[in-house]
KOLVOKE-523759 format. One record per residue (C-alpha): z, y, x; residue in three letters; residue number from 0. Coordinates in nm, 4 decimals. Each point is the difference from the previous one (the first is absolute). Layout:
residues N
<r <Z Y X> 'ALA' NUM>
...
//
This chain:
residues 94
<r <3.1106 4.9032 5.3853> 'MET' 0>
<r <-0.1590 0.2744 -0.2051> 'THR' 1>
<r <0.1452 0.3324 -0.1100> 'LYS' 2>
<r <0.0461 -0.1372 -0.3539> 'ALA' 3>
<r <0.1933 -0.2987 0.1382> 'GLU' 4>
<r <0.2202 0.2335 0.2061> 'ILE' 5>
<r <0.0742 0.2089 -0.3105> 'VAL' 6>
<r <0.0857 -0.3136 -0.1990> 'THR' 7>
<r <0.2243 -0.1339 0.2774> 'GLU' 8>
<r <0.1924 0.3281 0.0329> 'ILE' 9>
<r <0.0341 0.0308 -0.3782> 'ALA' 10>
<r <0.1395 -0.3544 -0.0212> 'ASN' 11>
<r <0.2467 0.0540 0.2870> 'LYS' 12>
<r <0.1276 0.3391 -0.1144> 'THR' 13>
<r <-0.0289 -0.0189 -0.3774> 'GLY' 14>
<r <-0.1932 0.3285 -0.0068> 'ILE' 15>
<r <-0.3020 0.0232 -0.2308> 'GLU' 16>
<r <-0.3377 -0.0812 0.1548> 'LYS' 17>
<r <-0.1397 0.3414 -0.0968> 'VAL' 18>
<r <0.2739 0.1794 0.1941> 'ALA' 19>
<r <-0.0378 -0.2304 0.3000> 'VAL' 20>
<r <-0.3779 0.0501 -0.0029> 'GLN' 21>
<r <0.0487 0.3783 -0.0019> 'ALA' 22>
<r <0.2368 -0.0214 0.2985> 'VAL' 23>
<r <-0.2311 -0.2303 0.1980> 'VAL' 24>
<r <-0.3021 0.2221 -0.0704> 'GLU' 25>
<r <0.1994 0.3097 0.0947> 'SER' 26>
<r <0.1179 -0.1642 0.3236> 'PHE' 27>
<r <-0.3536 -0.0913 0.1029> 'MET' 28>
<r <-0.1325 0.3447 -0.0902> 'GLU' 29>
<r <0.2773 0.1673 0.2018> 'THR' 30>
<r <-0.0745 -0.2176 0.3045> 'VAL' 31>
<r <-0.3732 0.0788 -0.0261> 'LYS' 32>
<r <0.0558 0.3742 -0.0452> 'ASP' 33>
<r <0.2427 0.0120 0.2925> 'THR' 34>
<r <-0.2454 -0.1788 0.2278> 'MET' 35>
<r <-0.2894 0.2209 -0.1108> 'VAL' 36>
<r <0.2172 0.2952 0.1063> 'ASP' 37>
<r <0.0201 -0.1577 0.3485> 'GLY' 38>
<r <0.3570 -0.1328 -0.0143> 'GLU' 39>
<r <0.1260 -0.3554 0.0518> 'ASN' 40>
<r <0.2281 -0.1777 -0.2496> 'VAL' 41>
<r <0.2972 -0.1948 0.1381> 'TYR' 42>
<r <0.1836 -0.2579 -0.2127> 'LEU' 43>
<r <0.2919 -0.1336 0.2037> 'ARG' 44>
<r <0.0192 -0.3798 -0.0081> 'GLY' 45>
<r <-0.3479 -0.0315 -0.1537> 'PHE' 46>
<r <-0.2499 0.1805 0.2200> 'GLY' 47>
<r <-0.1975 0.3140 0.0632> 'SER' 48>
<r <-0.3210 0.1311 -0.1497> 'PHE' 49>
<r <-0.1540 0.1759 0.2968> 'ILE' 50>
<r <-0.3168 0.1905 0.0784> 'ILE' 51>
<r <-0.1960 -0.1393 0.2931> 'LYS' 52>
<r <-0.2328 0.2346 0.1819> 'LYS' 53>
<r <-0.3314 -0.1487 0.1092> 'ARG' 54>
<r <-0.1823 0.1739 0.2843> 'ALA' 55>
<r <-0.3689 0.0852 -0.0090> 'GLU' 56>
<r <-0.2106 -0.2873 0.1251> 'LYS' 57>
<r <-0.3579 -0.1136 0.0387> 'THR' 58>
<r <-0.1189 -0.2779 -0.2270> 'GLY' 59>
<r <-0.3253 -0.1918 -0.0205> 'ARG' 60>
<r <-0.2241 -0.0773 -0.2942> 'ASN' 61>
<r <-0.1476 -0.3230 0.1327> 'ILE' 62>
<r <-0.2543 -0.0385 -0.2816> 'SER' 63>
<r <-0.1628 0.3346 0.0921> 'LYS' 64>
<r <0.0982 -0.0158 0.3690> 'ASN' 65>
<r <0.1548 0.3465 -0.0089> 'THR' 66>
<r <0.3316 0.1441 0.1064> 'THR' 67>
<r <0.2121 0.2108 -0.2292> 'ILE' 68>
<r <0.3079 0.2083 0.0597> 'ILE' 69>
<r <0.2948 -0.0936 -0.2179> 'ILE' 70>
<r <0.2151 0.3128 -0.0350> 'PRO' 71>
<r <0.3753 0.0034 0.0546> 'ALA' 72>
<r <0.1862 -0.0848 -0.3186> 'HIS' 73>
<r <0.3359 -0.1042 -0.1418> 'ASN' 74>
<r <0.0715 -0.3257 -0.1804> 'ILE' 75>
<r <0.3099 -0.1091 -0.1917> 'PRO' 76>
<r <0.1921 -0.3009 0.1299> 'ALA' 77>
<r <0.3185 -0.1906 -0.0751> 'PHE' 78>
<r <0.2428 -0.1034 0.2721> 'LYS' 79>
<r <0.2669 -0.2410 -0.1281> 'PRO' 80>
<r <0.3624 0.0313 0.1111> 'ALA' 81>
<r <0.1352 -0.2585 0.2459> 'LYS' 82>
<r <0.2346 -0.1468 -0.2611> 'THR' 83>
<r <-0.2943 -0.0402 -0.2387> 'PHE' 84>
<r <-0.2133 -0.1683 0.2680> 'VAL' 85>
<r <0.2830 -0.2336 0.0986> 'ASN' 86>
<r <0.0560 -0.1050 -0.3634> 'LYS' 87>
<r <-0.3691 -0.0812 -0.0420> 'VAL' 88>
<r <-0.0127 -0.1841 0.3356> 'LYS' 89>
<r <0.3022 -0.2082 -0.0968> 'GLY' 90>
<r <-0.1697 -0.1095 -0.3218> 'ASN' 91>
<r <-0.2720 -0.2092 0.1697> 'VAL' 92>
<r <-0.1173 -0.2960 -0.2073> 'LYS' 93>
//
């Protein structure tokens, strides 16, 4: 499902204009991104958490050049679904 399909689905279910729904969806995503850039996690009860995972420094290998490189410590965004969300998806096996 794409962002446009999500906007259409919400507009159909709520009766709100697509333009307003699009603005809300865009604002939501921007807020989540800005919050995570500031180093905070976002918790949505019953849905899941947008969390920042910290990766430690490690040694990697470039096998084509046969050299080792140091990959610095860094943060990556991740999504951890809520248990109720996971159980709903698990129960919908086809």
